[in-house]
C-alpha positions as CSV (number, residue, x, y, z in Angstrom):
1,M,53.4,3.1,23.2
2,L,50.1,3.2,25.0
3,L,49.9,6.1,27.5
4,R,47.5,5.4,30.4
5,I,45.9,7.7,32.9
6,D,42.9,7.5,35.2
7,P,41.2,10.9,35.8
8,A,39.4,9.5,38.8
9,S,42.6,8.5,40.5
10,P,43.9,10.5,43.4
11,V,47.4,10.3,41.9
12,P,48.2,13.5,39.9
13,L,47.9,13.2,36.1
14,F,51.5,14.2,35.5
15,A,52.7,11.4,37.9
16,Q,50.4,8.9,36.2
17,L,51.7,9.8,32.8
18,A,55.4,9.6,33.9
19,E,54.6,6.2,35.5
20,S,53.0,5.0,32.3
21,I,56.1,5.9,30.3
22,R,58.4,4.3,32.9
23,L,56.3,1.1,32.6
24,D,56.7,1.1,28.8
25,V,60.5,1.5,29.2
26,V,60.6,-1.3,31.8
27,G,58.5,-3.5,29.5
28,G,60.7,-2.8,26.5
29,A,58.1,-1.0,24.4
30,V,60.3,2.1,24.5
31,K,64.0,1.9,24.0
32,P,67.0,4.3,24.1
33,G,66.9,6.7,21.3
34,D,63.2,6.5,20.8
35,R,61.3,9.8,20.6
36,L,58.3,10.2,22.8
37,P,55.2,11.8,21.2
38,S,55.2,15.6,21.3
39,A,53.6,17.1,24.4
40,R,50.9,18.6,22.2
41,E,50.0,15.2,20.7
42,V,49.8,13.6,24.2
43,A,47.8,16.4,25.6
44,S,45.4,16.3,22.7
45,S,45.0,12.5,22.6
46,L,44.5,12.2,26.4
47,E,42.5,15.5,26.6
48,I,44.7,16.9,29.4
49,N,46.5,20.2,29.8
50,L,49.8,20.6,27.8
51,H,51.5,21.7,31.0
52,T,50.6,18.4,32.7
53,V,52.4,16.5,29.9
54,L,55.4,18.9,30.1
55,R,55.6,18.4,33.8
56,A,55.6,14.6,33.3
57,Y,58.4,14.9,30.7
58,Q,60.4,17.2,33.1
59,V,60.1,14.6,35.9
60,L,61.4,11.9,33.5
61,R,64.2,14.3,32.5
62,D,65.1,14.9,36.1
63,E,65.3,11.2,36.6
64,G,67.7,10.9,33.6
65,L,65.3,8.8,31.6
66,V,64.6,11.3,28.8
67,D,66.5,14.1,27.2
68,L,64.4,17.2,26.3
69,R,65.8,18.8,23.2
70,P,64.4,21.9,21.6
71,G,63.1,21.1,18.2
72,R,63.5,17.3,18.8
73,G,61.2,16.8,21.8
74,A,61.7,14.1,24.4
75,V,64.2,11.4,23.5
76,V,64.7,8.3,25.7
77,T,68.3,8.1,27.1
78,A,70.6,5.2,27.5
79,Q,69.5,4.9,31.1
80,A,66.4,3.1,29.7
81,T,68.6,0.0,29.3
82,S,68.9,-0.2,33.1
83,Y,65.1,0.0,33.4
84,S,64.7,-2.8,30.9
85,E,67.1,-5.0,32.8
86,L,65.1,-4.4,35.9
87,G,62.0,-5.3,34.0
88,E,63.5,-8.6,33.0
89,S,64.3,-9.6,36.6
90,I,60.8,-8.7,38.0
91,P,59.0,-11.7,36.5
92,K,61.6,-14.0,38.1
93,L,61.2,-12.4,41.4
94,V,57.4,-12.7,41.3
95,A,57.6,-16.3,40.2
96,R,59.9,-17.1,43.1
97,A,57.6,-15.3,45.5
98,R,54.6,-17.4,44.2
99,Q,56.6,-20.6,44.7
100,L,57.2,-19.5,48.3
101,G,53.5,-18.7,48.8
102,L,54.1,-15.0,49.5
103,S,51.2,-12.7,48.9
104,V,51.5,-9.5,46.8
105,S,51.3,-7.4,50.0
106,A,54.1,-9.4,51.6
107,L,56.3,-9.1,48.6
108,T,55.6,-5.4,48.4
109,A,56.4,-5.0,52.0
110,I,59.8,-6.8,51.5
111,I,60.6,-4.6,48.5
112,R,59.6,-1.4,50.4
113,Q,61.8,-2.4,53.4
114,E,64.8,-3.2,51.1
115,Y,64.3,0.0,49.1
116,N,64.2,2.2,52.2
117,S,67.2,0.6,54.0
């Protein structure tokens, strides 16, 4: 798992970290039952505050994507399977949008509209 953050981004670090983990789940790099690195390890390797990592893990816990267990750390839940299934359908959607000549912004607008309806 490669955790990615951009300190120059206006997006808060905890949100970037949570998104990075979600992307790894969608991409299949992280599966149900996998243990995430300890918050201390992540904080040290990314040179960010421990509480930032803990907040990202709590966001993922609140979404049901990870289970935080004392002594065991953050463990990916079975819900990750649903994320992986979504990840499998996205390339098909993008390929179809390309065939239709839709731009990224048009596809994004369609997804936003559907998501908000």
